[in-house]
MINUFI-486082 format. One record per atom (N, C-alpha, C): residue in one letter; atom name; x, y, z negated. Coordinates in steps of 0.001 Angstrom, whole numbers. Layout:
// MINUFI-486082
NODE code site      c1      c2      c3
NODE    A   CA       X       Y       Z
...
// end
This chain:
// MINUFI-486082
NODE code site      c1      c2      c3
NODE    M    N  -16728   17200   -1860
NODE    M   CA  -15352   17004   -2220
NODE    M    C  -14451   18056   -1593
NODE    A    N  -14779   18553    -443
NODE    A   CA  -13910   19517     209
NODE    A    C  -13682   20744    -661
NODE    K    N  -14654   21089   -1500
NODE    K   CA  -14497   22242   -2373
NODE    K    C  -13473   21964   -3460
NODE    E    N  -13284   20705   -3824
NODE    E   CA  -12341   20347   -4885
NODE    E    C  -10900   20336   -4392
NODE    L    N  -10689   20127   -3116
NODE    L   CA   -9339   20090   -2557
NODE    L    C   -8797   21508   -2479
NODE    T    N   -7656   21741   -3084
NODE    T   CA   -7039   23054   -3081
NODE    T    C   -5856   23038   -2134
NODE    V    N   -5876   23888   -1133
NODE    V   CA   -4787   23988    -169
NODE    V    C   -4168   25363    -333
NODE    K    N   -2876   25376    -596
NODE    K   CA   -2174   26638    -774
NODE    K    C    -970   26688     147
NODE    N    N    -464   27870     325
NODE    N   CA     795   28133    1004
NODE    N    C     709   27857    2503
NODE    Q    N     347   28854    3240
NODE    Q   CA     234   28730    4686
NODE    Q    C    1529   29095    5405
NODE    S    N    2557   29554    4670
NODE    S   CA    3813   29926    5314
NODE    S    C    4641   28690    5630
NODE    Q    N    5634   28840    6479
NODE    Q   CA    6465   27723    6893
NODE    Q    C    7564   27398    5899
NODE    S    N    8019   28375    5127
NODE    S   CA    9137   28165    4221
NODE    S    C    8698   28435    2799
NODE    Q    N    9199   27636    1852
NODE    Q   CA    8885   27834     451
NODE    Q    C    9394   29194       8
NODE    E    N    8609   29903    -800
NODE    E   CA    9040   31204   -1292
NODE    E    C   10054   31065   -2408
NODE    Q    N    9860   30102   -3286
NODE    Q   CA   10836   29904   -4353
NODE    Q    C   11880   28903   -3887
NODE    H    N   13053   28986   -4456
NODE    H   CA   14142   28087   -4065
NODE    H    C   14022   26772   -4816
NODE    E    N   14237   25691   -4139
NODE    E   CA   14252   24356   -4729
NODE    E    C   15662   24122   -5226
NODE    T    N   15834   24033   -6534
NODE    T   CA   17177   23954   -7107
NODE    T    C   17777   22559   -7077
NODE    T    N   16983   21531   -6815
NODE    T   CA   17510   20167   -6839
NODE    T    C   17976   19683   -5478
NODE    R    N   17714   20435   -4414
NODE    R   CA   18106   20035   -3071
NODE    R    C   18870   21164   -2401
NODE    P    N   19916   20837   -1657
NODE    P   CA   20618   21892    -923
NODE    P    C   19785   22345     273
NODE    G    N   19965   23571     684
NODE    G   CA   19279   24082    1863
NODE    G    C   17872   24551    1560
NODE    R    N   17184   24959    2615
NODE    R   CA   15821   25454    2482
NODE    R    C   14835   24301    2482
NODE    T    N   13678   24537    1891
NODE    T   CA   12590   23569    1868
NODE    T    C   11417   24167    2630
NODE    F    N   10838   23389    3545
NODE    F   CA    9762   23876    4396
NODE    F    C    8435   23229    4028
NODE    V    N    7359   23900    4416
NODE    V   CA    6006   23422    4177
NODE    V    C    5471   22849    5487
NODE    P    N    5167   21542    5531
NODE    P   CA    4679   20976    6794
NODE    P    C    3252   21425    7097
NODE    N    N    2952   21547    8375
NODE    N   CA    1584   21829    8797
NODE    N    C     747   20581    8593
NODE    V    N    -510   20752    8189
NODE    V   CA   -1396   19617    7975
NODE    V    C   -2754   19862    8614
NODE    D    N   -3422   18773    8943
NODE    D   CA   -4833   18767    9313
NODE    D    C   -5529   17923    8266
NODE    I    N   -6707   18351    7836
NODE    I   CA   -7466   17627    6815
NODE    I    C   -8885   17438    7336
NODE    R    N   -9396   16217    7187
NODE    R   CA  -10775   15914    7597
NODE    R    C  -11441   15130    6485
NODE    E    N  -12693   15442    6232
NODE    E   CA  -13455   14710    5232
NODE    E    C  -14542   13901    5914
NODE    A    N  -14624   12633    5569
NODE    A   CA  -15696   11743    6012
NODE    A    C  -16491   11347    4769
NODE    D    N  -17594   10651    4948
NODE    D   CA  -18399   10235    3803
NODE    D    C  -17624    9338    2847
NODE    D    N  -16742    8504    3402
NODE    D   CA  -16066    7516    2563
NODE    D    C  -14608    7829    2253
NODE    A    N  -14019    8850    2903
NODE    A   CA  -12591    9104    2693
NODE    A    C  -12217   10528    3083
NODE    L    N  -11068   10908    2607
NODE    L   CA  -10424   12148    2991
NODE    L    C   -9201   11762    3806
NODE    W    N   -8992   12414    4949
NODE    W   CA   -7866   12113    5836
NODE    W    C   -6945   13322    5898
NODE    I    N   -5643   13080    5807
NODE    I   CA   -4645   14145    5917
NODE    I    C   -3594   13707    6929
NODE    W    N   -3283   14596    7872
NODE    W   CA   -2193   14370    8812
NODE    W    C   -1177   15485    8584
NODE    A    N      81   15117    8330
NODE    A   CA    1141   16092    8086
NODE    A    C    2216   15954    9151
NODE    D    N    2589   17071    9773
NODE    D   CA    3655   17084   10778
NODE    D    C    4997   17110   10063
NODE    L    N    5798   16068   10279
NODE    L   CA    7119   15968    9665
NODE    L    C    8164   15694   10739
NODE    P    N    8458   16677   11593
NODE    P   CA    9412   16440   12677
NODE    P    C   10793   16110   12132
NODE    G    N   11395   15078   12709
NODE    G   CA   12738   14675   12306
NODE    G    C   12802   13810   11063
NODE    V    N   11654   13459   10483
NODE    V   CA   11621   12651    9265
NODE    V    C   11151   11245    9629
NODE    D    N   11879   10216    9180
NODE    D   CA   11388    8849    9402
NODE    D    C   10732    8342    8119
NODE    E    N   10050    7213    8234
NODE    E   CA    9244    6703    7115
NODE    E    C   10064    6375    5877
NODE    T    N   11351    6094    6040
NODE    T   CA   12186    5786    4875
NODE    T    C   12594    7047    4108
NODE    S    N   12348    8206    4684
NODE    S   CA   12734    9469    4054
NODE    S    C   11536   10267    3561
NODE    V    N   10377    9601    3432
NODE    V   CA    9158   10267    2967
NODE    V    C    8706    9641    1654
NODE    D    N    8332   10490     708
NODE    D   CA    7733   10036    -550
NODE    D    C    6354   10650    -663
NODE    V    N    5356    9807    -946
NODE    V   CA    3999   10264   -1200
NODE    V    C    3636    9778   -2590
NODE    Q    N    3211   10697   -3449
NODE    Q   CA    2869   10330   -4820
NODE    Q    C    1569   10998   -5225
NODE    L    N     808   10289   -6065
NODE    L   CA    -396   10843   -6675
NODE    L    C    -217   10738   -8176
NODE    Q    N    -222   11888   -8835
NODE    Q   CA     -38   11898  -10284
NODE    Q    C    -884   13022  -10874
NODE    N    N   -1716   12658  -11837
NODE    N   CA   -2576   13637  -12524
NODE    N    C   -3412   14469  -11559
NODE    G    N   -3962   13823  -10529
NODE    G   CA   -4806   14513   -9563
NODE    G    C   -4061   15372   -8564
NODE    Q    N   -2739   15283   -8531
NODE    Q   CA   -1912   16063   -7613
NODE    Q    C   -1261   15123   -6604
NODE    L    N   -1565   15303   -5318
NODE    L   CA    -956   14528   -4246
NODE    L    C     241   15300   -3718
NODE    S    N    1417   14667   -3718
NODE    S   CA    2647   15322   -3256
NODE    S    C    3234   14564   -2082
NODE    I    N    3683   15311   -1085
NODE    I   CA    4358   14758      90
NODE    I    C    5733   15412     152
NODE    E    N    6776   14599     181
NODE    E   CA    8135   15116     299
NODE    E    C    8847   14365    1413
NODE    G    N    9492   15089    2298
NODE    G   CA   10263   14499    3388
NODE    G    C   11669   15055    3391
NODE    R    N   12633   14180    3606
NODE    R   CA   14036   14593    3626
NODE    R    C   14601   14438    5039
NODE    V    N   15327   15454    5466
NODE    V   CA   15943   15457    6791
NODE    V    C   17440   15666    6621
NODE    D    N   18207   14869    7322
NODE    D   CA   19651   15067    7341
NODE    D    C   19947   16137    8383
NODE    A    N   20130   17356    7945
NODE    A   CA   20315   18496    8849
NODE    A    C   21691   18521    9490
NODE    S    N   22605   17671    9050
NODE    S   CA   23956   17696    9614
NODE    S    C   23964   17354   11100
NODE    S    N   23026   16522   11560
NODE    S   CA   22988   16183   12979
NODE    S    C   22532   17369   13832
NODE    Y    N   21928   18373   13210
NODE    Y   CA   21495   19564   13939
NODE    Y    C   22487   20717   13812
NODE    A    N   23532   20545   13011
NODE    A   CA   24459   21637   12698
NODE    A    C   25189   22167   13929
NODE    Q    N   25494   21329   14890
NODE    Q   CA   26260   21747   16061
NODE    Q    C   25391   22235   17217
NODE    T    N   24082   22235   17047
NODE    T   CA   23201   22668   18130
NODE    T    C   22939   24164   18041
NODE    T    N   22759   24760   19188
NODE    T   CA   22405   26174   19266
NODE    T    C   21174   26281   20158
NODE    P    N   19993   26148   19564
NODE    P   CA   18783   26165   20390
NODE    P    C   18505   27545   20979
NODE    L    N   17916   27548   22153
NODE    L   CA   17483   28799   22765
NODE    L    C   16217   29313   22104
NODE    Y    N   15371   28374   21670
NODE    Y   CA   14082   28733   21081
NODE    Y    C   13619   27569   20215
NODE    T    N   13106   27836   19036
NODE    T   CA   12565   26781   18183
NODE    T    C   11220   27202   17618
NODE    E    N   10333   26231   17433
NODE    E   CA    9036   26484   16816
NODE    E    C    8886   25765   15490
NODE    Y    N    9809   24916   15145
NODE    Y   CA    9790   24310   13822
NODE    Y    C   11197   24351   13256
NODE    N    N   11255   24331   11951
NODE    N   CA   12531   24430   11262
NODE    N    C   13029   23060   10849
NODE    V    N   14322   22894   10777
NODE    V   CA   14930   21640   10373
NODE    V    C   15307   21740    8903
NODE    G    N   14830   20799    8130
NODE    G   CA   15137   20775    6707
NODE    G    C   14147   19909    5962
NODE    N    N   14283   19877    4660
NODE    N   CA   13380   19088    3822
NODE    N    C   11993   19720    3791
NODE    F    N   10981   18858    3606
NODE    F   CA    9595   19302    3573
NODE    F    C    8977   18962    2221
NODE    V    N    8139   19851    1716
NODE    V   CA    7393   19584     486
NODE    V    C    6010   20201     631
NODE    R    N    4976   19436     247
NODE    R   CA    3599   19938     269
NODE    R    C    2828   19205    -805
NODE    S    N    1933   19890   -1485
NODE    S   CA    1125   19223   -2496
NODE    S    C    -298   19755   -2464
NODE    F    N   -1212   18889   -2926
NODE    F   CA   -2638   19191   -2935
NODE    F    C   -3225   18741   -4262
NODE    R    N   -4151   19487   -4778
NODE    R   CA   -4893   19095   -5971
NODE    R    C   -6150   18391   -5488
NODE    I    N   -6297   17094   -5801
NODE    I   CA   -7453   16349   -5306
NODE    I    C   -8369   15862   -6419
NODE    G    N   -7990   16049   -7666
NODE    G   CA   -8858   15676   -8778
NODE    G    C   -9063   14172   -8869
NODE    D    N  -10221   13782   -9400
NODE    D   CA  -10517   12362   -9606
NODE    D    C  -11477   11814   -8555
NODE    Q    N  -11572   12491   -7424
NODE    Q   CA  -12527   12091   -6386
NODE    Q    C  -12014   10968   -5493
NODE    V    N  -10743   10598   -5637
NODE    V   CA  -10111    9612   -4765
NODE    V    C   -9834    8329   -5533
NODE    D    N  -10039    7186   -4864
NODE    D   CA   -9691    5884   -5437
NODE    D    C   -8189    5682   -5223
NODE    S    N   -7402    5980   -6237
NODE    S   CA   -5943    6004   -6087
NODE    S    C   -5350    4650   -5731
NODE    E    N   -6019    3556   -6058
NODE    E   CA   -5510    2216   -5744
NODE    E    C   -5668    1858   -4266
NODE    Q    N   -6478    2607   -3526
NODE    Q   CA   -6768    2274   -2127
NODE    Q    C   -6148    3243   -1118
NODE    I    N   -5319    4176   -1560
NODE    I   CA   -4702    5143    -649
NODE    I    C   -3778    4409     328
NODE    Q    N   -3861    4798    1594
NODE    Q   CA   -3020    4205    2632
NODE    Q    C   -2232    5300    3334
NODE    A    N    -979    4994    3677
NODE    A   CA    -133    5948    4395
NODE    A    C     567    5233    5536
NODE    R    N     679    5929    6668
NODE    R   CA    1454    5382    7780
NODE    R    C    2094    6538    8529
NODE    M    N    3215    6235    9149
NODE    M   CA    3995    7234    9868
NODE    M    C    4064    6831   11331
NODE    S    N    3814    7778   12229
NODE    S   CA    3892    7499   13656
NODE    S    C    4331    8759   14383
NODE    N    N    5455    8676   15086
NODE    N   CA    5960    9775   15907
NODE    N    C    6072   11096   15143
NODE    G    N    6578   11044   13915
NODE    G   CA    6777   12262   13131
NODE    G    C    5534   12820   12478
NODE    V    N    4439   12056   12497
NODE    V   CA    3204   12487   11843
NODE    V    C    2857   11488   10747
NODE    L    N    2701   11986    9536
NODE    L   CA    2285   11167    8406
NODE    L    C     770   11213    8325
NODE    E    N     136   10030    8314
NODE    E   CA   -1313    9930    8205
NODE    E    C   -1654    9314    6852
NODE    L    N   -2494   10002    6084
NODE    L   CA   -2933    9500    4786
NODE    L    C   -4435    9306    4796
NODE    K    N   -4871    8150    4343
NODE    K   CA   -6289    7893    4140
NODE    K    C   -6506    7792    2640
NODE    L    N   -7320    8679    2104
NODE    L   CA   -7613    8712     684
NODE    L    C   -9084    8348     490
NODE    P    N   -9387    7053     285
NODE    P   CA  -10781    6646     108
NODE    P    C  -11387    7319   -1123
NODE    K    N  -12618    7745    -984
NODE    K   CA  -13307    8385   -2102
NODE    K    C  -13671    7339   -3152
NODE    A    N  -13638    7751   -4404
NODE    A   CA  -14100    6899   -5494
NODE    A    C  -15608    6717   -5345
NODE    A    N  -16130    5625   -5870
NODE    A   CA  -17553    5318   -5729
NODE    A    C  -18427    6474   -6207
NODE    H    N  -18060    7110   -7314
NODE    H   CA  -18879    8198   -7846
NODE    H    C  -18832    9461   -6985
NODE    A    N  -17893    9548   -6056
NODE    A   CA  -17768   10731   -5210
NODE    A    C  -18418   10559   -3839
NODE    R    N  -18848    9355   -3522
NODE    R   CA  -19465    9100   -2218
NODE    R    C  -20946    9489   -2237
NODE    P    N  -21429   10011   -1110
NODE    P   CA  -22859   10316   -1051
NODE    P    C  -23673    9028   -1084
NODE    R    N  -24806    9089   -1722
NODE    R   CA  -25682    7913   -1745
NODE    R    C  -27129    8356   -1658
NODE    Q    N  -27929    7494   -1094
NODE    Q   CA  -29356    7742    -948
NODE    Q    C  -30051    7352   -2240
NODE    I    N  -30884    8232   -2750
NODE    I   CA  -31640    7957   -3979
NODE    I    C  -33018    7455   -3571
NODE    P    N  -33346    6206   -3939
NODE    P   CA  -34680    5689   -3578
NODE    P    C  -35773    6379   -4393
NODE    I    N  -36913    6560   -3757
NODE    I   CA  -38060    7187   -4414
NODE    I    C  -39095    6102   -4647
NODE    S    N  -39519    5959   -5872
NODE    S   CA  -40524    4944   -6190
NODE    S    C  -41921    5567   -6233
NODE    V    N  -42907    4718   -6041
NODE    V   CA  -44304    5142   -6067
NODE    V    C  -44938    4559   -7318
NODE    Q    N  -45703    5384   -8033
NODE    Q   CA  -46354    4877   -9258
NODE    Q    C  -47825    4707   -9059
// end
């Protein structure tokens, strides 16, 4: 299944402008792990709470969108920053390998955790050998 997952865009900021939202749109950093029964994704969404995150699966495309109210950061002048403040968007092509009815998402300390259980046909299985 790992070969079917397409991960693009390693930069921090979207190259094209998002015309439906004001400000810049950023690409969150993610970690991805594959187990026999599921695919796990962790996305860093600093400053985003669970009510401001949308996760959708449509036509084999998993999308993560997070909205940040940047106005609370407008008056700050940081000496140094390693992450940008703004909306986040990231998407992955996962095909039909995931059981879409069993996907679970949870948010903890600015990290979105997704568990995408594999569909039965995508899980490894042992083939019994018979003797004649």
